[in-house]
N, C-alpha and C positions, 0 to 999 in steps of 0.2 A: 852879337850872339844875345838873343834873347833868354829871359828867365821863365822856366814852365811853372804851372801851378803845384808840378809834383815837386821839382825841385825846391821851391819856396817855403814847402811846406813838411812834406816827410822826412827830409834829412833834420831839418830843423827839429821837428818833434822829438825825434829820435835823440839828437844832441843835448836837447834839455832836459828829457825825461831821465837819460843816463846819468847826467849831471845831479838830478835830483836824486837819484837812487843811491850815487856815492856820497851826497851830502848825509842822506839817511843813515848811510851803514857808518860813516864817522859817528854820527848823534849815536847810534847803538854801541859802539865801540866805546866811546865815552862813557855812557851809563853802566856798560859792563865793568869799565874799569873803576869807575869810582862806585861802584855798587849804589848806584843810585836809583829810585822808584820812576821805573819805563813809563807807566799810568800819568806821572805828572808831566813828563814831555809830551806825551801822546794828546794829553788834553788840554796842553798849557795855551793860552790867549795872550797875544799882545796886549790886548784892551779888553775892557769884558764885553763891549760890543762887537769884537771880531771872533772868527771862526778859529777853532783851535787847530792845531798842526795836524792831526789827520785828516779834518776836512779841507786844509788848506791842499792835502796831497791829494786827497779824492778829487778835488775841483781841477787840479791841473790835469790830472790823468783824464776826467771826463771830458774837457775841453778838448783835449787832443785825439781822444777817441771819437767823440763825436764830430769835430771837425774834420779828420780824417775821413770817416765814414759817410759824412755829408758831402764832402767835395768829391768822395769816388762814388756817390749814389748808392752805397749799400745800407744795410739796416744797421743802426747804431747798436752795440752790443749792450748789454746790462750786466753790470756788476754788482754785487751787494756791497753795501756800505756799513761793511761791519768790524773794519780792521781795529784793532785793539793793542799792536804793537808793531815796534817797528819791523819784525820779519814779516808781519802781516802788509805793512805799507810798501817794504821794498818790492813783495811779491805783486801787489796790485801795480807798481810802476812796471815791473817786468811782464805782467800781462798785458798792459797797455802795448808796450814796445812790441808784444808777439802777435797783438793783433794787426798794429800797423805794418808790420812784415808781410801780413796777408794782402795788404792793398799794392795794386801794381800802378805803375807810372801812368797808364794807360787810361786807367779809372778815373785817376785824378786831373790830368790834362785836359784844357779846354772846360774847364768847371769855373773858370772866372767870369762867366756870364751866368750862370745857373743860379736860379732863384732858390734861395734858402729862405725859411720862414720858421722860426722857434717861438713855440709858444712861452709867455712869460706871464708872473702874477700883474704886471703891469699892460700885459696887452701882447698881441704877437709882434716880432720883429721881423723886417723883411730885410735881406740883404742879396746882394749879388754875391756869388762864390769869392769873387777877388776881395769884397769889402768884409766879407764874413771872416776870410782867412786874416787881412791885415789890420781889421779895427774891431774885430771881436775875440777871436780862436788867440791869435799871438799874444795880445796883450794881457788877456785873461790868464794864458799859460804863465808867463812872466810876473804876473802880479802876484798868483798864488804860489810859484816857486819860490820867488822873492821873499814871499811872506814866510814859507816854511824855512827858508834860510835863516831869515830875521829871529824866527822862535829858536831855532837851535842856537844861533851864534848869540843871542841874548841871553840864554841858559847854560854859557862858558864852554859850548861845543867849539872847538879850535878849527875854524874852517874860515876860510878868507875868499876875497873876490875871484881868485882863480879855480876855487872850488865850484863856485856857482858858474861861471864861464866854461870850466873844463879844457880840455885838449883843443887847443886852436887848430884847425885841419886846414 
């Protein structure tokens, strides 16, 4: 049995985003329990030249909504980049999951050969749908989700590898 593009993308996106939302919820609970400054966490960077938590979450969401939309051949929805709290970051993750729920497998299947061109400050990047999914979207989703996890873990939130992986199905 072969794996379709929809099977390789949509459930993987949803699983990763649900795990990200759960990790963020644990971060919020930690902050609330210890009466910490939420803005410190939202703006925290692992290193000065790295992006803060809020941007890591935004990019993880943007990768998935852009990836799903482009593979399905629909317009990429635009979200404002103005989240300043954990509740707002979690809402963004859920808004992305809701968008993914509008995509149908039939729209994504067959996209492996579709040409996808992304504008970049370094010039256009051209992919086939399959390369876009496996060499750009998924690595970026996991990179930015893992960085968000690492920011929270670095700052004392009690999360572990199984929180990142989530329930194995």
